[in-house]
C-alpha positions as CSV (number, residue, x, y, z in Angstrom):
1,M,-15.8,-7.4,-24.8
2,A,-17.6,-6.3,-21.7
3,H,-19.5,-3.0,-21.7
4,D,-20.2,-0.7,-18.9
5,L,-23.6,0.8,-18.2
6,D,-22.9,3.8,-20.4
7,G,-22.6,1.5,-23.4
8,G,-18.9,2.1,-23.8
9,H,-16.1,-0.4,-23.6
10,E,-14.7,-1.9,-20.4
11,P,-13.5,1.0,-18.1
12,R,-9.9,1.9,-18.3
13,E,-7.8,1.8,-15.1
14,P,-5.9,4.8,-13.9
15,P,-2.2,4.8,-14.7
16,R,-0.1,2.7,-12.3
17,R,3.3,1.4,-12.0
18,Q,4.1,-2.1,-12.9
19,G,3.4,-4.6,-10.1
20,S,0.8,-2.3,-8.6
21,P,-1.2,-4.1,-5.8
22,N,-4.4,-3.3,-7.7
23,G,-3.2,-4.9,-10.9
24,R,-5.3,-7.6,-12.5
25,E,-4.1,-11.1,-13.1
26,P,-4.7,-12.9,-16.4
27,G,-8.0,-14.7,-16.7
28,I,-9.9,-12.1,-14.6
29,S,-12.7,-9.9,-16.0
30,C,-14.5,-7.2,-14.0
31,L,-17.2,-5.0,-15.3
32,D,-16.1,-2.3,-12.8
33,W,-13.9,-2.2,-9.8
34,Q,-16.8,-2.5,-7.3
35,G,-19.1,-4.8,-9.2
36,S,-19.2,-8.3,-10.7
37,C,-16.0,-10.1,-11.2
38,T,-15.4,-13.5,-12.9
39,R,-12.5,-15.8,-13.3
40,E,-11.8,-18.4,-16.0
41,V,-11.8,-22.0,-14.9
42,G,-11.0,-24.1,-17.9
43,R,-13.6,-22.9,-20.5
44,R,-16.1,-21.8,-17.9
45,R,-16.4,-18.4,-16.3
46,V,-17.1,-18.6,-12.6
47,K,-18.3,-15.7,-10.4
48,A,-15.6,-14.9,-7.9
49,K,-16.3,-14.3,-4.2
50,T,-15.6,-10.8,-3.0
51,V,-14.0,-10.3,0.4
52,A,-12.8,-7.2,2.4
53,A,-9.4,-6.8,4.0
54,V,-8.1,-4.0,6.2
55,S,-4.4,-3.2,6.8
56,A,-2.5,-0.3,8.4
57,G,0.9,1.3,8.0
58,G,2.8,4.4,8.1
59,V,5.0,7.1,6.6
60,V,7.9,7.3,9.0
61,A,9.4,10.8,8.3
62,R,12.0,13.1,9.6
63,K,13.7,16.4,8.6
64,V,17.5,16.4,8.2
65,G,19.2,19.6,7.2
66,G,15.8,21.0,6.0
67,R,15.2,18.0,3.8
68,V,12.3,15.5,4.3
69,Q,13.3,11.9,4.5
70,V,11.0,8.9,4.6
71,V,11.5,5.2,5.3
72,L,10.8,2.6,2.6
73,V,11.0,-1.2,2.8
74,G,11.5,-3.5,-0.1
75,N,12.0,-6.8,-1.8
76,S,15.2,-7.0,-3.9
77,K,14.0,-10.2,-5.8
78,R,11.0,-8.3,-7.0
79,D,12.9,-5.0,-7.2
80,T,10.2,-3.2,-5.3
81,W,10.1,-0.4,-2.7
82,Y,7.0,0.5,-0.7
83,L,5.6,1.7,2.6
84,P,5.5,-0.6,5.6
85,K,2.0,-2.0,6.3
86,G,0.2,-5.1,7.3
87,G,-3.0,-6.7,8.6
88,L,-4.7,-6.1,11.9
89,S,-4.4,-8.7,14.6
90,P,-7.6,-9.6,16.5
91,G,-8.7,-6.8,18.8
92,E,-6.2,-4.3,17.4
93,T,-7.2,-0.8,16.3
94,V,-5.8,0.5,13.0
95,E,-3.4,2.8,15.0
96,Q,-2.1,-0.1,17.0
97,A,-1.7,-2.3,13.9
98,A,0.1,0.5,12.0
99,A,2.6,1.1,14.8
100,R,3.2,-2.7,15.2
101,E,3.6,-3.3,11.5
102,V,6.0,-0.4,11.0
103,R,8.1,-1.6,14.0
104,E,8.1,-5.2,12.6
105,E,8.9,-4.3,9.0
106,T,11.5,-1.6,9.7
107,G,12.9,-2.3,13.1
108,L,12.2,1.2,14.2
109,D,10.2,2.3,17.2
110,V,7.7,5.0,16.1
111,S,5.0,7.2,17.5
112,I,1.9,8.3,15.5
113,V,1.7,12.0,14.7
114,R,-1.6,12.0,12.9
115,P,-3.7,10.1,10.3
116,I,-2.8,10.7,6.6
117,R,-5.6,8.8,4.8
118,A,-6.7,5.4,3.6
119,I,-6.2,4.0,0.2
120,Q,-8.3,1.3,-1.4
121,Y,-7.5,-1.2,-4.2
122,W,-8.7,-4.5,-5.6
123,F,-6.7,-7.7,-6.3
124,Y,-7.4,-11.4,-6.8
125,A,-6.0,-14.0,-4.3
126,R,-6.9,-17.5,-3.3
127,G,-10.0,-17.7,-5.6
128,A,-11.5,-14.4,-4.3
129,R,-11.6,-10.8,-5.4
130,V,-10.2,-8.8,-2.5
131,H,-11.2,-5.2,-1.7
132,K,-8.4,-3.9,0.5
133,T,-8.4,-0.7,2.5
134,V,-5.0,0.4,4.0
135,H,-5.0,3.2,6.7
136,Y,-1.8,5.2,6.7
137,F,-0.5,7.4,9.5
138,L,2.3,10.0,9.7
139,M,4.9,8.7,12.2
140,E,8.1,9.9,13.7
141,P,11.0,7.6,14.8
142,T,11.6,7.2,18.5
143,G,14.3,4.5,18.5
144,G,15.3,1.2,17.1
145,D,17.3,0.4,13.9
146,F,16.9,-1.4,10.6
147,S,18.8,-4.5,11.8
148,R,15.8,-5.4,14.0
149,R,13.3,-5.7,11.1
150,D,11.6,-9.0,10.4
151,W,12.0,-11.4,7.5
152,E,9.2,-9.9,5.4
153,N,11.4,-7.4,3.6
154,D,15.1,-7.8,2.8
155,R,15.8,-4.1,2.6
156,A,14.8,-0.9,4.5
157,G,16.2,2.6,4.6
158,W,15.9,6.3,4.8
159,F,15.4,8.2,1.5
160,D,15.2,11.9,0.7
161,L,11.7,12.7,-0.5
162,A,12.5,13.0,-4.2
163,D,14.5,9.8,-4.2
164,A,11.7,7.9,-2.4
165,L,9.1,9.1,-4.9
166,A,11.3,8.1,-7.8
167,I,11.8,4.5,-6.7
168,M,8.4,3.7,-5.1
169,S,6.7,0.8,-6.8
170,Y,3.1,1.9,-6.2
171,E,1.7,5.3,-7.3
172,N,-1.1,5.2,-4.7
173,E,1.5,4.9,-1.9
174,A,3.6,7.6,-3.5
175,E,0.6,9.9,-3.3
176,V,0.3,9.1,0.5
177,V,4.0,10.1,0.9
178,R,3.4,13.4,-0.9
179,E,0.5,14.1,1.5
180,A,2.7,13.3,4.5
181,A,5.4,15.6,3.2
182,S,2.8,18.3,2.8
183,M,1.7,17.8,6.4
184,L,5.4,18.2,7.5
185,D,5.8,21.4,5.5
186,G,2.6,22.7,7.2
187,D,4.2,22.1,10.6
188,S,7.3,24.2,9.8
């Protein structure tokens, strides 16, 4: 069993929902989230390359009858619900990418109200350990409709805040939604 620098056992990960984007896949061992990572290849352990990735997305929110509602997108085959987000295109700022990705994944036109925060997580893909940073923005809808969304997600919709938090697949994104709702309450 791997030991950390304090002489204890391998560090425990914080609680997360099943299918979390920072979940480990079988055959991967990491001494810490930011340090050495290996993967099993047959009977050998091979040091995995580490790469950085940046994405951007948003919490599209509105108030209806005094209730906060947010937009979630999802995949029915994986039974997941999450925030719209995606990678930056060459030359794009995180703000431009966030607005574009939200428009593509939801079909809604949006404007950015303000930054919320960035989250970071690790995952393993294509033979590399990926350190991903996702920048989230509070957004308001300005037009469009869900029928215009792209193929990436087979569902999208408005949810009352409590319902959204109950069905969201990733706790780190649920925390971003809570922060966005707090920002909206501060604007009242």
